N, C-alpha and C positions, 0 to 999 in steps of 0.2 A: 401342815394347817389346820388349826385347830376346828374339829366338828362338834356342833352342839346338840345336833336332833334330828330326827327322821327329815328334814325339809329338804335335806340336801342330796343330791345323787353325784356320787365321785366315778368318774371314770379315769383308769390308769392309762398313761402311755411311758414308751421307754423314753427317758431322759427329762419327762415333762408328766405333768398332770393337769388335765382339765377337767374344773369341777362346773357341772352345768345346774345351776339352782332351779328347782322343780316346783310345781305347786303342789298343793296337799291332793290327796287322791280325793277324786269325788265318784260318784257312780256314773260308770260308762268311760271313766280315764284310762283305765288300767294302769295308773300307777306310774309306769314307765314313760317319760316323755321321748318323743323322736329327735333325734341329733341333725338338725338341718341349716347347719351355718350358723351366721349370727345376725347382730344387728336387727334392722327394724321387722325382718320375716320372723326371726327366733322371738323378737318381742310381742309379737303379735299370737305366736304361736302358744307361749307360756304367759301366765299369770302368776310369777312366785310371789310368795312371803317367805321372805329370808330370816334367818336366825343367823346374825354377825357376833362370834365372838360372845356368845351366850349372853349378849344384850338384849336391847328388846326389839321387837319385828319391826323390819325395814319394809316399806312398800315400794312399788315402782317407782315411785318419784326420786328414792334413795338410791337406784342402782343404775350402775353404768351396764350400757349394753355389753361389754367386755370390759375386763380387768387381767392385764398381765401382770401377776406378781412377782418383784425382787429378781429381775432379771439384771443383767449387765448393759445397761442400757447406752448404746452408741448413736447419738444423735445425729449423725452426718455430718456434724460442722468440724470434724478431725479432732475434736478434744477427746482427752481419755475417757473412759466410759465411767458410769457409777452405778450404784446399785439402785433402782427406782421401780415403782410401778407406773404402768402406762394404762390410762383410762380411755376408753374408745365409746363416742356414742353416736348413734347415724354413721354417718360417713367420716367422720372427723375425731382425731385426737382433741380431748378435752381436757386431761391435765397428766401430769408428769410428777413423779415425787414420792413421799411416804404416804401412801392412802389406806393405812391398814384399818382405818375405822369406815373404810366405804366397800363396797360390794359390787358384783355384776352378775348378769344374768348368766354368762358364760366368764369363767375365771380359770385362767391359764398360769400354772407353776412354772415359772421361768428362773427359777434358782440355779446359776451355773451355767445359763445359756446368755448367748448374745441377742439382745433385740435391738433392731435396726430397723431405719426406714427399707422400703423396698428398692430393689436393685434396678438400674436402667440401662438396658442392652441399645446402646448407642447405634448398632448397624444389624437390624434383624431382617431373616430373610421370611419371615413368618406369612407373607403376604397370602400365598396360597395354602400353607397348611393348617392357619385358623379357619378358612371357609369349609375345610372337611373336619376339621378337631379343634373347637374351640377352647379346649383345657390346656393347652399351652404346656404339657407336661416336662419336655426337657427343660424348658427355662424356668418354670415353677420351682422345679425341684434345686435349682441352684437362687434362689430369692428374688428372680425377677418379676416386678410387677409391672414394667413398662416396655413395650415392642416400638421400637423406633424404627421407621421402613424408610425407603425410597431411595436406596445408593443409585443413582442414574436414571435407574427406571421406576415407574409408580404405577398404581392401579387407577390412573386417571390423571387427566383428562383423555378421554378415547372418543375417537370416532367410530362410526358404526363399522367400517373395514378393520380398524383395531380390534375392535371387540369379535369379530369374525375370526381374524386370524388368531386371537387366542382362544378361540372355541377349537380351532382345528389343531391348536399344539399342546391342549392340554393332556397330559398323560394319566398316570394311575389316579390322580386328584380332579374328580371332574364336577363343575361349580357352572349355575347359572350365571348370568352376569345380567344384574337388575340397575348398574349403576352407571353414569357418564364420566362423573368428575371425581376428583379423589376425594373430596368431602362425602360425598355420597357413598363411596365404598367403605370409609371408615364409619359412618352410620350404619351401614348394612352390616357391618362385623358386629357394631354394639349392639344392634337391633335382634340379630341372629344370636347372639350371646356368644360371650369372650370371658376367659377367667382372668387375663391380665388386661391391663390398658393398652391402648394404640396409638398411634400416633405418626406421621409420615412427612418428610420432604417431598417436594414435587421434582420428577426426575426429568432433569433437563433432557434426556434424550427422549424422553415420551412427547415433551412439548416438540421436539424436531421431528419427530415420526409424525406427529400430528398435522403439522405443515409441509413437509417436503419428504415423508417415507424415507428411506434408506440411502438417498442420493448423496453422492460425495461431490458437494458444492457449498459455496454459501449461501446463507439464506438472502432471499430479496427485501429490500425494505418494508413490503408488505408482510411478508411473511414473518420477519422478525417483530414487525409489530404486533402481529396476530400471537406471536408465543407469549410477547410480556401481557398481553391483553389475560391471556389464558393462565399464567402465571401468578398476577393479580387477582383474579377471580379464585385461584387455589389459596391463595395467601386470606383471603376475605373469608374464606372456609373455614380455615384453621391450619394451614400447612405451616411447619415448622421452619421453611424456607426452601432454596432449591440444591439439588443435589446431583453430583456428576461421578460419571465412572468413565473417564476418557480412554481407556485401553481398547474400549470395545466400541464397536459399530452398532449405530451410525453416530454415537458421540465425539469417535475418534476424528469424523470429518469436521467437528465445530470449530471455527478458529476461536483465538483469544477474545477478540472483540464482541465476539456473540456471548462468550460467557460472562463478560462485564457488563454488557446489556441486562442480562437475565439477573445477575447478583445486584444489580442496582435496583431493581424491580423489588427483590427480596428485601434489601434495605429499607426500602419505603415503608415497610411492614415490621421492624425491626426483626427480622430473619436472620437465618444463617448462610452461609456458604458453605458445603462439606463436600467433599471431593476424594473420590480416588484418583489421585493425580495421575496424568499421562504415562509417565512411566517411574517403574520404582527397582528399576536395576541399572543397567549401563549409563542412562540419561537422567537420572534420579535428580540431579542438580539442577538441569533445565526445566523439568517438571516441578520442582519445589518453587524456582524461580517464577514459572505461569502461574501457579498457585498463589504467591504472595501478591504478583500483580495484580491478579485478580482483587484480591482482598482490599488492597491498597488503592486500586482505582474506584471500587465500587462503594468504600466505606463501608464494610461489613464486617460482621465476625466470621471467621473462617475456622474451620476442621478438618485436618486430613484423616480420611478413612484408613484404617488398620494400616499405619504407619510400618516401614519395613524397609530393607536394603536386600533386594533379593538377588540369587544366584551367588557364590562364593568369591567371584571376584569382585563383588561390590560389599562384602560383609563389612570392610573398612569405612566406607562411605557415611554409615549411620551417625558416626561421630560429627561430622561437618554438617551433615541435615538437621541433629539436633542444634549446633552450634548456631545455625542460621535461622532456625526457629525462634530459639531464645532471643538471638540478636534483635528479630522482627518484634518479639513480644516487649523488649526493653525500648524498642523505637515507638512503642504505643499500638501495634497490631494487635487487636484481639484474637490470638491464633491458638489453636490446641489441638490434638491429637487422639485417635482412640487407638486400640490394639485388642488381638484376641491372642491367646497365652498360650500358643504354641508356634512350633518351628518349621510349620508346613502352611502352606495356602491350598486353598481350593478354587476351581474354575472349570472351564470348559476344554476339551481338549483343543477347541478351535482357536484356544489364546494363541497357539504358536504358528497359526496361520496369519499371512500378511493381510491388511485391511482391504487391497484390492480385490481380494479374492473373494471377500464376504460383502461388498457393496451390492444393494439392490434387495438385503434381506436372507432369509436362511435359504428359501429355494432356490434362489439365484446362486447362491453359495454352494449347495450341493450338486447343482447342476454342472456349475464351474469344475469341481474336484473330478467329474467323470469325463472331462474333454480329456483327450490325448495330451495336447500339447500344453495346456495347464499343469497336468500329471508330469511334465517331464520338468517344466519350469520350476515347479512350485518347491521340491525338496531342498532347493540351495536356496530358499527364500525365507523357510520355517526358520522361526526363533526357537530350536528346539533344546532343551534343557538333556542330560544325560537321559536317556529313556527310563532307566532304573528308578529314575526319581520320581516317575510319573505313575501313579497308582489310579487303575481305572475303577470308579466307584459307582456309578449309577447309568445304567443304559433305559432307554423309553422302549426297544423291541426285545421281547422277551426271550427271543432266539438267543439273544449275546449275552443274558444276565450270567451265564456260566463262566463268562470272563471276569466278572466283579471280584476285585481284591487282588488281580493280575495286574503285573506292570507292564507298561507299553512294551519294554524289551522282550518279556515273557510273550507276550501277543506274536509280537515280530517273529520271535524264533519259533513259534508254533506254527504261525503262516508262511514262514518261510519266506519273510521280505524283509525290506529295511523298516525301520522304525517311522520314518516318514510317510512311507506308502501305507503301512499298518493305521498309522495316523487318518489318513484321506479314506480308507477303506472304511474304518468304525465310523465315522462321522457318516458317510455316504447309508451304508448299513443300517444306522441305529436311526437315521434321518433327524439327528439332534447332534446338539455340540457335545456330546458325550462328558458326563462328569467325572471330574478327577481331583486327585490330591498330588500336591508338588512339593516336594521335599527341597525346599531352596532356600532356607534361612539359618541363620546360626541361633545357639540357645543362648551363647553369650549374650548378644543383642537383644532376645527375649526379655531377658534379667536385667539388661541397661533400661529399656524402655519402661518396664514395671516400676522402676524407680523414680521416673520423671514425674514430677508434681501436677504438670498440665495434663498427664494422661489419662482418658477415661478408658473404658472396656465395652467389649463388644462379642457377639458370636459369629457374625457376619455368616448365618444360618439359618434355618427354618426351624420353628419350635415344633417339635415332632413326639411321636411315642414310639417305645418298642414293640409294636405292633402292625399288622397290615394296614393299609399299605405302603405304611413308611418302611417296613423291612425289605423292601422289594429292592431296594438300594443300600448302599452302605457309605452314609454321609461321614465327613470331617468329624471325629471325635468332639469338635468344639462345639458341635449342635447340643451336645449334651454334659460338656465339661467346663467350658470357658471361664466362667465365674467361679465356680467350685474348686479349678485347678488354682486360680488367683489365690484363694484364700486357705486352701489346703498347703498347695506346695509350695508358693512362694512367699506366702505371708505365716505360716505356720511354720515349715520344715526350714525353709530356705532363711527366714527372716528379713528379707529384703526391706520390708516396709512394715511398721506399725499396724495392727489390725484397724486401728481407728482412721489411718489414712487411706486405707483400702477401702473400707467403708466410705469416707469421704467422698473419693472419688468414683465411687460406684451409685451415689445418690446426690448428694448436696451441688456438688460440681458439675454434673451434667445439667442436672435439673436446672443451675444458674444459667449455664451457658444455653441451654436451649428457651430461657425466659419462661419457664413454666411456672404457675402460681400455685403456689402452697403444696408444691410437691419436693420431695428431696429431703427433708428432715422431720425429725421427729418433735414435735413442739406443739403445743395447744392451737387449734385452729387451721391445724396442715390436714389435708386427708391421709386417713388412716390407711396408707400401702406400708405394712407391716413384716419384718421377716423374724422367725425366731430360731436361731440354729444354734448348733454345738460347735463353738469355736475348737475344739479339741478332735471332732472327728469328720468336719464338712469335708468333701472329696470328690475329687470328679473318678468314676470309673470305666468311663468310657476309652477305648483304645481302638487304634488304627485297624487293629484286625478284627474285634467284636465291639464296635460303637454303639450298638443301642441298648447302652446301659443306664440307668438315670444315677445322676450325682446322690450321694448321701450326706444326712447330717443336717438338713432343714426339716425341721419338725414339723413348725406351724407360720401359715402364710396368710394374710388379710390383704383384701384389695377392696378399696373404699369400704373399708370397716364391715366386710364379711370374710369369712374363714372359708377360705379355698382349698388349702393343704392342711390338715389335720393328723396329726402324729404321722405325717409325711404320707398321709392319705389323701386323694381328691374328695370334697364333699359333695361334688356336681354343681355347686355354686359359680355362676358365670356374671359378676358383677362388674367385668371391665367397661372402660368408657373411652370413647374418643376424647383423648387429650388434645385441646387445641393451642395452636400457637400463637404470638404474640399480637399477629394481624386479624385475628379472628374479631367479626362484625355481625355481632348478632345470632341468637340461639337456632340454630336449624330445627326445623319439625322433625320429631320421632328421636332425640337425642335425649339422654338422661343426664349429660354432665351439666355440673351446676356451679357457677363461680370461674369457669377455666376460660 
């Protein structure tokens, strides 16, 4: 890039350069300006007079807030990239094309780099991690600019009893609860400060607990009506729809008709029904038919969370699952799915336990596990996979954390007992569900799913950082690598799909499914959620043995027009917003969201 005088300060970076236009020195300036993100905040800090290409002087009116020069622009549509400049003013993209005659207060040299919309994490468990650390580092370093939460459970609506239960169950991450509704929680995140945008579904299980606790019974007509009303309120506050996670209590107690009723309410506001279906293994066909029945009867868009065929005896069923979903799509049902890019899942050790022993909530569950009669009966009823395929990764009890990274089989041998008894004792001693990773999927099936044009992507994890308190546990590496692994391993190395198709399914495709306005494309008038990355080097670094490793290859990332990652380093900016769903009715006090 040609420089014509002393009015330009250049900051060099690996793989890209960012040029900050500075004002002329005046007494007291100190000459070098501080680098503090971009957009309006930077515009107020700097008052530049810029020489462009040795032409005449330009005033502030002629400068864009940010100008990304010469990158390979993947606009999110799925079309091949083109070399172009991207101009950003305030929180929006304002021009894309050949902009050599224009300048920017911040200029990013993106030659040879990919420039795309920010990625959408369709299943995020950043609910608590963002309350502790709003930087969202593990996802930012993969290009994620929107965390979508609410798989079955959500951070509202809560009763006072639900709030108190949450306070008692908090672990390493401690937080005050100043909200009651889901909308208030998302507003709280925005006001407190987050680097990524945030959105959420309403958890159907949360609605059920609100009205009937953890009881294994159908709801009364009044309870169901109350749940419907709570859902209507949440949709008006900006929820994306209703989410279920049906293998877990108390969701497992909900009959199909209850779910249809809730889905119909979400459909009134053009929301989505999104579901961890009732079974992903032996009974996957029945669970899929229930999902399709709910979508069909409610007249709603539907998505299957983290589509998979779990356990070896079921690997071959994935082809039929895909066939049935594609048949439903041909029928006219708007059904899609998402996935994470690993052949291992992650859930609580309690997942192996039958629902009857968990009825009534966690305290009742732990109490039953100490009953001699239950302990005699339970081993025969556990849905136990090979214990060497269950990796123990997180504990609430510090006295058990030395077992982190061991398999259930190893702990059973260490304790000289059976895996079933070891599972019961671990849950009792940790007073938690005990976090595990389960190696129950086929790598070939992962590749098959990546190729599906109606598949989006998720982490199914919190957005964390390689520092305490997050390093007190050993998460699934998908928390640090799911999106980078897609672009590095499956796109660049294995060439399963073109990069432009992968970006479409990380951006415009999920944004359209969620009915998000002015998100998911690089186009004038769209919000400036932009990632600049090196397609030749982007890669996941996290492993199952050493998961706390940030992905590499993302150089710069902007959220709502503000630079959040600069040369791979967090800038301190927290411009994330509460992104409202299609049923949103009116701007709530205290939020900064505009036009959403």
